[in-house]
Structure formats: C-alpha cells, structure tokens
C-alpha positions in Angstrom: -147.9 -31.4 162.1 -150.0 -34.4 163.1 -148.9 -37.7 161.7 -150.2 -41.3 161.3 -148.4 -44.4 160.6 -149.7 -46.3 157.6 -148.6 -49.8 156.4 -148.0 -50.6 152.7 -147.2 -53.9 151.0 -144.3 -53.8 148.5 -143.5 -56.7 146.3 -140.1 -58.2 146.9 -139.0 -57.4 143.4 -139.9 -53.7 143.9 -138.0 -53.3 147.1 -134.6 -52.4 145.5 -136.3 -49.7 143.4 -138.1 -48.4 146.4 -134.9 -48.3 148.4 -133.1 -46.5 145.6 -135.9 -43.9 145.3 -136.1 -43.4 149.1 -132.4 -42.8 149.2 -132.5 -40.3 146.3 -135.7 -38.4 147.1 -136.0 -38.8 150.8 -132.3 -39.0 151.9 -133.0 -42.5 153.2 -136.2 -41.4 155.0 -139.3 -43.2 153.7 -141.7 -40.6 155.2 -139.8 -37.8 153.4 -139.9 -39.8 150.2 -143.6 -40.3 150.5 -144.2 -36.6 151.1 -142.1 -35.8 148.0 -144.0 -38.4 146.0 -147.4 -37.0 147.0 -146.4 -33.6 145.6 -145.2 -35.2 142.3 -148.2 -37.5 141.9 -150.6 -34.6 142.5 -148.8 -32.7 139.7 -149.2 -35.7 137.5 -152.9 -36.0 138.3 -153.5 -32.3 137.6 -151.6 -32.5 134.3 -153.8 -35.5 133.3 -157.0 -33.7 134.2 -155.9 -30.7 132.2 -155.1 -32.9 129.2 -158.6 -34.4 129.4 -160.2 -30.9 129.6 -158.2 -29.8 126.6 -159.3 -32.8 124.6 -162.9 -32.2 125.6 -162.6 -28.5 124.6 -161.0 -29.4 121.2 -163.7 -32.0 120.5 -166.4 -29.6 121.5 -164.9 -27.0 119.2 -164.6 -29.5 116.4 -168.3 -30.5 116.8 -169.2 -26.9 116.2 -167.0 -26.6 113.1 -164.4 -24.4 115.0 -160.7 -24.7 115.8 -158.5 -23.4 118.5 -157.7 -20.4 116.3 -161.4 -19.4 116.5 -161.4 -19.2 120.4 -160.1 -15.6 120.7 -162.8 -14.3 118.3 -165.6 -16.3 119.9 -164.5 -15.1 123.3 -164.5 -11.4 122.2 -168.0 -11.8 120.7 -169.4 -13.4 123.9 -167.8 -10.8 126.1 -169.3 -8.0 124.0 -172.7 -9.7 124.3 -172.9 -11.0 120.7 -173.2 -14.6 119.9 
C-alpha cells in the first residue's frame, strides 16, 4: 500500500477529543484512526444520499397523486409494458 503524509490543523480545544478517539478507534495510531474514520464517514455519506433519493422519490410520487403503497403495482404495470 502506497502512503502519503498529510497535515491537518486541529483546534486546541478539540485535541483531547481527537486523542480519545485515536486511542479508542486506532489503538493510539492516528493513521489507523483516520482509516477507520474514512470508512465510517463514507457510510454516513451514502446514508445521507439514500435519504435524499428517498425524499425525492416520495415527492415525485406525491406529485403524481401516488404513495409508496402504489409502487409495487406501478412497477408490475411498467414491467408488463402497460402504463
């Protein structure tokens, strides 16, 4: 695995929290902590994107006078070639 050293600024008041999290999630290793954090934050990002898509889908359904309960029926009709 290729690595690069990056610098980050951390506010003095945030340092104790960072140290606590590094100890817990990275066993005292900041690089291990950052790798763990990347995975977690990607999951958070994907969850937020899915929530936004769900909200878009629900608003689109509502604009057509439909609800989530209508999705299965509409899907069946579309797959059978009927609108």
